[in-house]
C-alpha positions as CSV (number, residue, x, y, z in Angstrom):
1,M,-21.2,-73.2,-102.7
2,V,-21.5,-70.9,-99.7
3,D,-22.4,-67.3,-100.4
4,R,-19.7,-65.1,-98.9
5,W,-22.2,-62.3,-98.1
6,V,-24.5,-64.5,-96.0
7,Y,-23.8,-65.0,-92.3
8,Q,-23.1,-68.7,-91.4
9,S,-23.7,-70.0,-87.9
10,S,-21.0,-71.9,-86.0
11,E,-23.1,-75.1,-86.6
12,D,-23.4,-74.5,-90.3
13,I,-19.6,-74.2,-90.9
14,D,-18.4,-76.4,-88.0
15,G,-16.7,-73.4,-86.6
16,S,-14.6,-73.4,-83.4
17,R,-14.3,-70.7,-80.7
18,H,-11.3,-68.4,-80.7
19,K,-10.4,-66.5,-77.6
20,G,-8.8,-63.1,-78.2
21,A,-7.3,-60.4,-76.0
22,L,-10.6,-58.5,-75.7
23,T,-13.3,-60.9,-76.5
24,T,-14.2,-64.4,-77.6
25,Y,-15.2,-65.2,-81.2
26,Y,-17.8,-67.9,-81.3
27,G,-17.1,-69.6,-84.7
28,G,-19.8,-68.1,-86.9
29,G,-19.3,-65.5,-89.5
30,F,-18.9,-64.9,-93.2
31,T,-16.7,-67.4,-95.0
32,Q,-14.7,-67.6,-98.2
33,N,-12.8,-70.7,-99.2
34,L,-9.6,-70.2,-101.3
35,A,-8.4,-72.3,-104.1
36,T,-5.4,-74.6,-104.0
37,K,-3.6,-72.6,-106.7
38,K,-1.9,-69.4,-105.7
39,S,-3.0,-67.4,-108.7
40,E,-6.7,-68.3,-108.2
41,S,-6.5,-67.5,-104.5
42,M,-4.9,-64.2,-105.1
43,A,-7.6,-63.3,-107.6
44,T,-10.3,-64.2,-105.0
45,I,-8.5,-62.1,-102.4
46,A,-8.3,-59.2,-104.9
47,E,-12.0,-59.5,-105.6
48,L,-12.9,-59.5,-101.9
49,K,-10.8,-56.4,-101.4
50,D,-12.4,-54.6,-104.4
51,Q,-15.9,-55.4,-103.2
52,L,-15.0,-54.2,-99.6
53,W,-15.8,-57.6,-98.1
54,I,-13.4,-56.7,-95.3
55,D,-14.0,-53.1,-94.2
56,R,-13.7,-50.9,-91.1
57,G,-16.4,-52.8,-89.4
58,T,-14.5,-56.1,-89.6
59,R,-13.4,-57.2,-86.1
60,A,-11.2,-60.2,-87.0
61,V,-10.1,-62.3,-89.9
62,F,-9.1,-66.0,-89.3
63,V,-7.2,-68.0,-91.8
64,D,-7.1,-71.8,-91.3
65,F,-5.2,-74.2,-93.5
66,T,-3.8,-77.7,-93.5
67,V,-0.5,-78.9,-94.9
68,Y,0.7,-82.4,-95.6
69,N,4.3,-83.8,-95.3
70,A,4.4,-87.0,-97.4
71,N,7.9,-87.8,-96.2
72,I,6.6,-88.6,-92.7
73,N,2.9,-89.0,-93.5
74,L,1.9,-86.1,-91.3
75,F,-0.9,-83.5,-91.5
76,C,-0.5,-80.2,-89.8
77,V,-3.5,-78.0,-89.1
78,V,-2.8,-74.3,-88.7
79,R,-5.3,-72.0,-87.0
């Protein structure tokens, strides 16, 4: 389990570079995986909010997820 309060390098989390309007984000950072169940994920997000994991010093938040369509056997990765 990854500690959400410890910085992870791009190599540690297999992060990819994101180019923004003002700067480029190099793939490292603080990470928190969410559960597959909505209620568990919402509880995790509420806990992060209560503990000020995201604050005024946060430059960006990236949410990546994958969905699967069994009808056509297709994965879609959203970044």
